[in-house]
C-alpha positions as CSV (number, residue, x, y, z in Angstrom):
1,M,15.9,16.7,-52.1
2,L,18.0,19.8,-52.8
3,N,16.0,22.0,-51.0
4,V,15.7,19.6,-47.7
5,L,19.7,19.6,-47.7
6,L,19.9,23.4,-48.0
7,K,17.4,23.7,-45.2
8,T,19.5,21.1,-43.1
9,T,22.7,22.8,-43.9
10,R,21.4,26.0,-43.0
11,R,20.4,24.9,-39.7
12,Y,23.6,23.1,-39.1
13,S,25.5,26.3,-39.7
14,E,22.9,28.4,-37.5
15,L,23.9,25.6,-34.5
16,I,27.4,26.1,-35.1
17,F,27.5,30.1,-35.2
18,E,25.2,30.1,-31.9
19,S,27.8,27.2,-29.9
20,V,30.6,29.6,-31.2
21,R,28.8,32.5,-29.9
22,A,28.1,31.0,-26.5
23,S,31.4,29.9,-26.0
24,Q,33.4,32.6,-27.2
25,F,31.5,35.6,-27.5
26,P,28.9,35.2,-24.8
27,D,28.2,38.8,-23.9
28,L,26.9,39.4,-28.0
29,P,23.3,38.9,-29.2
30,S,22.4,35.3,-29.9
31,R,21.1,35.1,-33.7
32,Q,18.5,33.0,-32.1
33,T,16.7,35.4,-30.1
34,C,17.6,39.0,-31.2
35,I,15.8,41.3,-33.2
36,Y,17.4,41.8,-36.7
37,L,18.4,45.8,-37.9
38,C,20.0,47.3,-40.3
39,E,22.1,50.8,-41.0
40,F,20.3,53.4,-43.4
41,R,22.5,52.5,-46.4
42,D,21.6,49.1,-46.4
43,V,17.8,49.6,-46.2
44,D,17.7,48.8,-50.3
45,K,19.3,45.7,-50.0
46,W,17.6,44.3,-46.9
47,Y,14.0,45.4,-48.0
48,S,14.2,43.7,-51.5
49,A,15.1,40.6,-49.8
50,I,12.7,41.2,-47.1
51,S,9.6,42.9,-48.7
52,P,9.6,41.7,-52.6
53,D,5.9,42.8,-52.8
54,G,7.1,46.1,-51.3
55,K,4.4,46.0,-48.8
56,A,6.6,46.0,-45.5
57,G,7.0,49.4,-43.5
58,I,10.4,50.8,-42.8
59,Y,10.9,51.9,-39.0
60,E,13.4,53.9,-37.3
61,F,14.3,53.1,-33.9
62,Q,16.0,54.6,-30.7
63,A,17.9,51.8,-29.5
64,T,18.9,51.0,-25.7
65,G,20.8,47.6,-25.1
66,S,23.1,45.5,-26.6
67,L,24.3,45.0,-30.5
68,H,26.6,43.2,-32.7
69,K,27.4,44.5,-36.2
70,A,28.1,41.7,-38.5
71,D,28.9,40.7,-42.1
72,Q,26.2,38.3,-42.9
73,R,28.0,36.9,-45.7
74,F,29.6,34.7,-43.3
75,V,26.2,32.9,-42.8
76,Q,24.9,32.9,-46.3
77,D,28.3,31.7,-47.6
78,A,28.4,29.1,-44.8
79,D,25.5,26.9,-46.3
80,I,27.6,26.4,-49.1
81,L,31.0,25.4,-48.0
82,P,32.6,22.6,-46.8
83,H,32.0,21.7,-43.0
84,G,35.4,22.8,-41.7
85,N,35.0,26.1,-42.8
86,F,31.9,26.6,-40.7
87,L,34.0,27.6,-37.5
88,K,36.4,29.9,-39.5
89,N,33.1,31.8,-40.8
90,A,31.8,32.0,-37.2
91,S,34.7,33.2,-36.0
92,G,34.9,35.8,-38.6
93,Y,31.1,36.8,-38.1
94,W,31.4,37.0,-34.0
95,N,34.5,39.0,-34.6
96,G,32.6,41.8,-36.5
97,E,35.6,40.7,-39.5
98,Q,34.2,42.0,-43.3
99,Y,34.1,39.1,-45.2
100,A,34.3,40.9,-48.9
101,E,34.0,44.8,-50.1
102,D,30.7,44.4,-51.3
103,T,29.5,43.2,-47.8
104,T,25.9,43.7,-46.4
105,W,25.9,44.3,-42.5
106,E,23.2,43.3,-40.2
107,I,23.1,44.3,-36.5
108,L,21.5,42.1,-33.9
109,F,19.9,43.4,-31.1
110,V,18.7,43.0,-27.9
111,G,17.5,45.5,-25.6
112,K,14.6,48.6,-25.8
113,L,13.2,50.0,-29.1
114,E,11.4,53.2,-29.4
115,V,10.0,53.6,-32.8
116,T,10.6,57.2,-33.8
117,R,9.3,57.1,-37.3
118,R,7.4,54.7,-39.7
119,F,7.8,54.7,-43.5
120,N,5.0,52.7,-45.6
121,N,7.3,51.8,-48.3
122,L,10.6,52.2,-49.4
123,E,10.1,55.0,-52.0
124,M,8.6,56.9,-49.2
125,F,11.9,56.3,-47.2
126,R,14.0,57.1,-49.8
127,D,12.4,60.6,-50.4
128,V,12.4,61.3,-46.7
129,F,16.1,60.5,-46.1
130,D,17.3,62.2,-50.0
131,N,15.6,65.5,-48.5
132,E,17.3,65.3,-45.3
133,S,20.9,64.2,-46.7
134,E,20.4,67.0,-49.3
135,S,19.8,69.6,-46.2
136,S,22.5,68.3,-43.7
137,G,24.9,68.4,-46.8
138,T,25.4,64.3,-46.2
139,R,24.6,62.0,-49.0
140,L,23.4,58.3,-47.7
141,S,24.5,55.5,-49.7
142,G,21.7,53.0,-50.9
């Protein structure tokens, strides 16, 4: 029963987020039709959530199109908040605000993607980017 309630709440919050986007931010990509991307520093966080078995590939892209960077915690926490907070969270999400210091950003993208590299797993990704960040004098977080 609880699982059904959580799924219903998630669908309801997604409808509210989409309604706010369509009425106040119509030029931003829709969560319902976009491709989700992330920055290099967030790959570890997203990979463990999306591929618990560690078998998914990771892709690097060249992107041409429209994107929106948002703090996914606004959506995640909407599931446990009172109804009145859904609109507040949706507004913060579409305004690109940061929810908390420990945020995980998601990037909503609509447009053309060209794959520039494929990594078979997280370890391969880490090896390549650790080596590249050392040689360029910068260090990626993650």
